[in-house]
C-alpha positions in Angstrom: -26.9 29.7 -19.1 -23.2 29.4 -19.7 -21.6 27.2 -22.2 -20.2 24.0 -21.0 -16.4 23.7 -20.7 -15.0 20.3 -20.2 -11.7 21.7 -18.6 -13.8 23.0 -15.8 -15.5 19.5 -15.2 -13.3 18.5 -12.3 -13.5 16.5 -9.0 -11.6 19.3 -7.2 -11.8 23.0 -8.0 -8.1 23.7 -8.5 -5.3 21.9 -10.1 -2.3 21.6 -7.6 1.4 21.7 -8.3 4.5 20.7 -6.2 4.5 24.1 -4.4 0.9 23.7 -3.2 1.6 20.8 -0.8 2.5 21.1 2.7 4.1 18.6 5.3 1.5 17.2 7.3 -1.5 17.7 5.0 -3.9 14.8 5.2 -5.9 13.0 2.7 -8.5 10.6 4.1 -9.6 7.7 1.9 -13.1 6.0 2.3 -13.4 3.5 5.0 -14.4 -0.1 4.0 -15.6 -3.2 5.8 -13.8 -6.3 4.5 -16.7 -8.5 3.4 -16.4 -12.0 2.1 -17.1 -10.6 -1.3 -14.1 -8.4 -1.1 -12.0 -11.4 -0.1 -13.3 -13.5 -2.9 -12.7 -10.7 -5.5 -9.1 -10.2 -4.3 -8.5 -13.9 -4.4 -9.8 -14.0 -8.0 -7.7 -10.9 -9.1 -4.6 -12.0 -7.3 -4.6 -15.8 -7.9 -3.7 -16.4 -4.3 -5.4 -19.6 -3.5 -4.2 -20.2 0.0 -7.1 -21.4 2.1 -6.1 -18.8 4.8 -7.6 -16.1 2.6 -10.9 -17.8 1.6 -11.7 -20.7 3.8 -13.4 -19.5 7.1 -13.3 -23.0 8.6 -9.7 -23.6 7.8 -8.9 -20.4 9.6 -11.0 -21.3 12.7 -9.3 -24.6 13.0 -6.0 -22.7 13.3 -7.2 -20.3 16.0 -8.2 -17.3 13.7 -11.6 -15.6 14.1 -12.3 -15.5 10.3 -10.5 -15.5 6.9 -7.2 -13.6 7.1 -6.8 -10.7 4.6 -3.8 -11.0 2.3 -1.4 -8.1 3.1 -1.8 -6.7 -0.3 -5.6 -6.6 0.1 -5.0 -4.4 3.1 -2.5 -2.4 1.2 -4.7 -1.6 -1.8 -7.0 0.3 0.6 -4.3 3.0 0.4 -4.6 3.5 -3.3 -4.5 7.3 -3.9 -7.2 6.9 -6.6 -9.7 6.0 -3.8 -9.4 9.7 -2.8 -9.0 13.1 -4.2 -5.1 13.0 -4.6 -5.0 12.1 -8.2 -7.7 14.6 -9.2 -5.7 17.4 -7.6 -2.5 16.5 -9.7 -4.2 15.5 -13.0 -1.9 18.1 -15.0 1.1 17.9 -12.7 1.6 14.3 -11.9 4.7 12.9 -13.7 4.9 9.4 -12.1 4.5 7.2 -9.2 8.0 6.2 -8.0 7.8 3.9 -5.3 5.7 2.2 -2.5 6.7 0.4 0.8 4.6 -0.8 3.6 4.6 -2.9 6.9 1.9 -4.9 8.0 1.6 -4.6 11.8 -1.7 -6.5 12.7 -3.8 -9.0 11.0 -7.0 -8.0 9.2 -9.9 -10.6 9.1 -13.2 -10.6 7.2 -15.6 -8.4 9.0 -12.9 -5.7 10.0 -13.6 -2.2 8.9 -10.5 -0.3 7.7 -9.7 3.4 7.7 -7.0 4.3 5.4 -5.3 7.9 5.1 -2.4 9.6 3.4 -0.3 12.4 4.7 2.4 14.4 3.2 5.6 13.3 4.8 8.2 14.6 2.3 8.7 17.4 -0.1 11.9 17.3 -2.1 12.3 20.0 -4.6 14.0 19.5 -7.9 14.6 22.0 -10.9 11.2 21.7 -12.7 9.5 19.0 -10.4 9.6 17.7 -6.8 9.0 14.5 -5.0 6.0 14.4 -2.9 6.1 11.5 -0.4 2.9 10.4 1.3 2.9 8.4 4.5 0.2 5.8 4.4 -1.7 4.4 7.4 -4.6 2.0 7.9 -6.4 1.7 11.1 -9.1 -0.8 12.1 -12.4 -0.3 13.9 -10.5 -1.0 17.2 -8.3 2.0 16.4 -5.2 -0.3 15.9 -2.7 0.6 13.3 -2.6 -2.3 11.0 -0.5 -0.9 8.2 2.1 1.9 7.8 3.9 2.8 4.7 5.1 5.3 2.3 4.6 6.2 -1.4 6.5 8.8 -3.6 5.3 10.8 -6.7 7.1 13.1 -9.0 5.0 16.3 -9.3 5.6 19.1 -11.6 6.3 22.7 -10.3 4.1 25.5 -11.7 5.5 26.9 -14.8 7.0 30.3 -14.2 4.9 33.1 -15.6 6.3 34.4 -19.0 8.3 37.6 -18.3 8.6 40.7 -20.7 10.0 39.6 -24.1 
């Protein structure tokens, strides 16, 4: 039996650096059905008490099929931490720079969402680079309900030490 090494206890086999990413590379995040419990948890966490987000009868009286998800409730489905990306960059991540999104279609309780991230930008710097991820969320009807972008600063691999 080999001795346990905590540094090898990783979600992904290899640490990745800026140079290891390629435009178009895709990271699928887990799908999730927007249950009433998720709506209530988001309402509690956000403090948003508008009845459009938690009162099904209020929504039906206004022509909606069910409770309407808050835009940020849809956006959080694209959190990179839901997938493998942050485990790939544990040692190389410098920081999260920015996020933007557009909400294209409504999301209601009962909808199932399919989020994904894809490398859309690679901007090298001297010792780091910016990795831009395009974010998308589709529903069970194959409709694009959200599109957005997020950017991260990722370290480059340190150059190998040359002869002294």
